[in-house]
N, C-alpha and C positions, 0 to 999 in steps of 0.2 A: 356407538355407545348411546344408550338411552338415558333420559333424564331420571328414570327410576333408580338407576344404580347409585347415584349419590344419596338418594333417599334411603336406600338399604343401608348405607354406611351410617347415616343419621340414626336410623333405628338401632343398629348394632351398638353405636356409642351410647345412645340413651339407655339401652338395656344394660350395658356394662356398668354405667354410672348408677342406675337405679338399684341393680342387684348387689353392687358392692357397697353402696352407701357413701361413696365418695362425694365430697362437696366440690363439684366441678360443673362448669358450663363450657360450652364450646360453640364455635361458629365455623361452619364449613363454607369455603369459597373456592373460586377458581372456575375455569371453563372446561370441566371434565368431558362435556359432550363432544368436543372436537378432538380429533386425533392430533398429537403433537407434531407430526411430520407432514400434515396436509398442507397444500398450497395456501389455503385461507387461514392457517393458524397464525396466531399472534404470540409474542413471547409470554410464556406462562400458560399457554393454552394446553389442553389435554391433561391438566393437573388438578388434583383435588387437594386443597390446602385446608388445614384445620388449626385453629388457635384455641387452646384451653386456658381458662382462667378459673380462679377460685382458691379457697384456703388449702385444698389438697394438691395443688400443682407440684409442690416439692416431691410428692410421691411419684409423679410421672417422670421427674428428672433425676431421681436418685439412681445410684449405680450406673452412671453414664447413660441415663435416659432409657434404661432397659424397658420400663413399662410403656413409655412413649413409643418406642420402636415396636413393641409387641402390638400396640393398638394399630400402628401403621400396617404391620404385617397382616393382622386380621382384616383390616379394611381392604387391602390389596387382594386378599383371598375372596372376600365378598364380591369384589369387582371382577373377579376371575382374571386377574392380570397374570401374565407370565412373569417368572422371576426377574428377567431383565427389564421389566416395565414397572417394578415395584417403586422406583423413584418417582413415579407419577403421583404417588400419595405422600404428602409431607405434613406432619403434625408438629406443632411447637407449643411450648408452655413457658411463660415468663421469659421469653427471649433466649431460652436455653440453646437452641440451634445457632442463633446468631452469635452468641458468646462462644460456643464450641467451634464454630467456623473461624472466628477470629483467633482462637487458641491454636487451631490447626495451621493457620497461616503463619503464626509466630513460630510454631514448631518446625514448619517447612524452612523458614529463614534460618533457624538455628542449625538444622540439618545441612543445608547448603553451605553455610559458613564452616561447619565442621569438616565436611568432605573436601572443601577447597583448601582448608588449612592443613589437614592431615594426609589427604590423598587416600584415605581409607573409607570403605563403605560405612554407611550410617543406618542402623536399624531403628525404626520408629516403634512405639508401643503397639500392642495388639489393638486393632480397630475393627468396627463393623464395616460392611461393604460400602455404605454411603460415605463414611469418613475416609476410607481408603481411596475411593474415587476422587473425592475432593482434594485429598493430599496429592494424588498423582497429578491432578490439574494444576495445583499450586506449584508443584516441583517442575512441571513441564517448562515453565518460563526460564528456568535456570539452564536448560540444555543438557543437564546431567541425566543419565539413564536411571530408570526406576524399575522395580519389579515387586510384585506381591509374593510373599513367601509364607511357608507354614501351612498347616492343615486347619480346616474349619473346626472349631470356631476361633482358633488362635492364629488367624492370618494377620500379617503385618507388612508394612512397606519397607523396602530397602532402597536407599539412594546410593548410587555408585559414582566413583570418580570419572571424570571425562576420559573418553577413549576406552572405557571398560565395556566388555560385552556382558551385560547384566545376566544373561542366561548362563554363561560359563562361570561367572563369579558367584552365582547364587549358591551352588553346592559348596564352594570353598568358604563362603561367608557363613553358611549354616554350620559348618564344622568348626570354624573358628569362634563364632559368637552365636550361641543358640538363641532361639526366639526369646523375646523379653518375657521375664517371669511375671505371672500374675498368680494370686493365691488360688489354691485348689478350690474349685467352685463348690464341691460337696462339703469341704471343710468350712468354707465361708458360711454356707447355709447352716451347718451345725452350730457354728459359733454365734450366729445371729439369734438362734433359739436359746442358747445358754445365757445370753445377756438379759433375757426377759424375766 
């Protein structure tokens, strides 16, 4: 990776902020020049981190951080990262991700308690790929099997009881308890315009 690539992300973000009129500032950090798996890499190397501040940061974190994640996606595209490398770009605003990660940990603990108490699989709400990955990691310590289920963009994590084969239970779970419901996206967009 060359040092020009983070500069291209800087230009992209500056352009988006200028053209949209958002009152935001940002700081990019990290050691993106090194590859994350190289022998000389240090923890956090190979990552591009961004922190947004300003009066319009709530716009970045509304709707589960949808705009924040979109900016990460654009930055990953500018950096020409493969989809499995998109987690090398991480943006935050007002501690949103730290709070969200804490809530995911609490959700994992509730799911583990529920599965152990009932012996039944537990379906978590629909999440983006970053959150699903973090949830799988948080659940791994329990020793209970997990699997992602559902079709994009409505994928979610299912936690299974001990001794269950997650792959064989996944189909049975989907027929017993469908994917968690979220409002129809098109309807939600229409409703947001009606309130104006």
